[in-house]
N, C-alpha and C positions, 0 to 999 in steps of 0.2 A: 624881945624873946632871946629865953636862957639858951646856954652854949647846947644842951641836948636837943631841943626843939629845934633847934638852925641845925644842927648836925641832919636829923632824921628829915627836914626839910628837902637839904640837898641831897640825901641820899635818895630820897623819891624821887625827885627830879631827873637825875643821873638815872635811874632806873628807867623811867618813864621815857626818856631820851633815848636809851640803848634799846628798849623796845622800839621805838619809833624808827632808829636808825635799822633796826633790822628789817623792817617792814619795807624801807625804802631801798636798801639794798637787793631784798629779793625782786622789787618789781622793778628795779634797775638792770637785773640780769634778765628779766622778761622783755622789756621794751627799750632797751637801749636808745634807740633814736628818738624816744621822747625827752631826753635830757640834754642840758647842757652844762658845761662846766663854768667854776670860776676858781681862783687864787686869793686867798687872804692876805693881807698884808703883812710882812716881815722884816722888819728894818734889820736883822741879823743876815739875810742872804744876799746874794751879789745883784740881782733882779730885784728885790724888795718884796718879792712873794714867796709863799710855800710852794714847797715841793710837790706836796699833795693837794690834789684839787677837789673843790666841793661840787656837788651834784645837784641840780635845779630842774625839777618838772615843769616843763614850759606851758604844759595845759593849765596847771593849779597857778603858775605866775602869772599868765596870761588873763585870767578871770580878776585877779585883785588888779592888775595895771588897768584892765578894762575898766573897772569899779571906779578907782581914783580918776581915770579919764572922764569918766561920765559923771562923777561929782562935781567935776568943777562948772558945769552947767546949771548947777544949783547951788552956788555958791562957796563950792571947797576948795582947798587952796592948790597951787600947783607944784609940787615938788618936781625938783629938776632930775634928769637921768643920773646926774654925777651922785647925787643923794640917795637915789634909789639904788644904784648899783652897789654903792659903798654900806649902805644898811644892810644890801643881801648877803654882801661879803662878810661884815661883822655878825650876821645873826645867823649864816648860812641856814636860810631858811628861804621858801618862796612866798610867803607871808610879811617877810620884811621884821619879823619880830612882834606882830599883830597877836595881841592875846585875847583883849576886850575892850569895850567902850562904856563909857559913863553913862548909864539908863536912867540917872536920877539928874543929868542936864538937861534942861527943857528945850536950850536952842538945840544941843546935840539930838536929842530925840526926833524932835521938829525936821531935822536934816536928815535923818536915817528915815522916817516916816514917808517924807517926800520923796525919798529914791524909791522905796519898795513901792509906794503907790505907782509910780512911774516906771515899774516893771524889772526892778534889779531885783536879783536873789536877795534875800535875808543874810544869808553869809558874807556876801561881797557888800552887801551894803552897810553890814559891822565893821567892816575893814576900814569903808570910805568914811564913817562915822568916826571911828577912831583918830583918824588923820586930821579930820575938822576939829574934833574935842583938842587934840594935842597942839593944832594951831591958834586955838583959841588962848590955852594955856600959856603957850608961849609968848601971845602978842600982851597977855596980861601982866605976864610977870616979866617981860622984856629978856628973855630966854631964847638960845637959838631952838629950832626946832626939834633938834634932834637930842637935846636936855628933855624937853616933854616928852619926847616920844618914848624915852626911857623911864621916866620918872624923876620927881623932884626929890624922892627919897633915897634910900641906900636899898641896894638889892641882898639876896640872901648870899651873896658871894662878896659883900662890902665893897660894892661898886656903886658909885653915884651917878646921878644924870651926865654929870659934866664929864665924869671919867667916861662915860658913853660917848660923848660927844667928840671928845678929843679923839678916841679910837677911830670914829667914822671919819672925822677931818683929816686924818692921817692916812685914812684908806684911799680917801680921795685921790690920795697921789698915784694909785694903783688901777684905779678904774678905767683907764685906757690902756693899760698894759696888755702887749699882746696875747697873754694868756688869759684875758680877762675881756677880749675883744669880742668873743660870740654872744658873754652875758651882757655886757654894755649896749652893744648894737640891738639884739633884743629888746631889751628895758628902752632905750629911748625909740625903738619904733614904735614901740606897744602904747608907751605913755606921752609920746610928745607928738608924734605927726598929726596936724591939723586935718588934713585930706583924709583921715582914716577915724576922725569923730563919728561916732554911731549919730544917727539922727534921733533924736527920743522926743517925743510929744509931752510937753509939759505940762502937768495936771495941774489942778490950781493947787496951791500951797495946802498942808493940813494944819487944821486950827487945832490949838490945843485945848484940853478941858479947862473949863473957866476955873475949876478948884484943884488945878494940878499944885502940886508941891510935893517935895521928897518924902516919899512914904505913903502918899495917899493915890499915886495912879502909878501905874505899872504896865509895861509893854505885857501881851501875853504870847 
């Protein structure tokens, strides 16, 4: 990508982020009780966290955490509360940095279809499928999950998956900081408690088309 294209891509991203932040800020002003806060890792401060808080909508985050937890009944991996909290702090988003998932990978498609067939909302199932996909990548390449989650290439900000994983690991030092306590406890409760695991009646697994291959079969 040439410098101009990279600059334009960054500018478009920042514009979209600013618009999303404005919508979130307006919603937070109307419904402050629906949000919890967290503080990013900052080694330059005395207590190693930033002075300004991040805000997370509990309803939105709960959907992703429930999807992650339910997917474990269908072979999905289990991320620790420390991992999830650190990722949420690094990303500043309720979706832990989720963007998309690989619809060209038969194993991931089958996992996604099983989740949807058993009643999971397609959007939530996409998040669970992304975690499943990146876990497969991490195991295949023998790299940390966090590296795979960010991607093995380089972002538009010239950051690699290893850079991202390093940041997440440093952030784990402050996930139990008093100013991150409400966020960590919320994630731990929603993602870990076995007695809160929803009882899902597992349907028959989805059979993939016999002629499945990249490019000749897609989700509708």
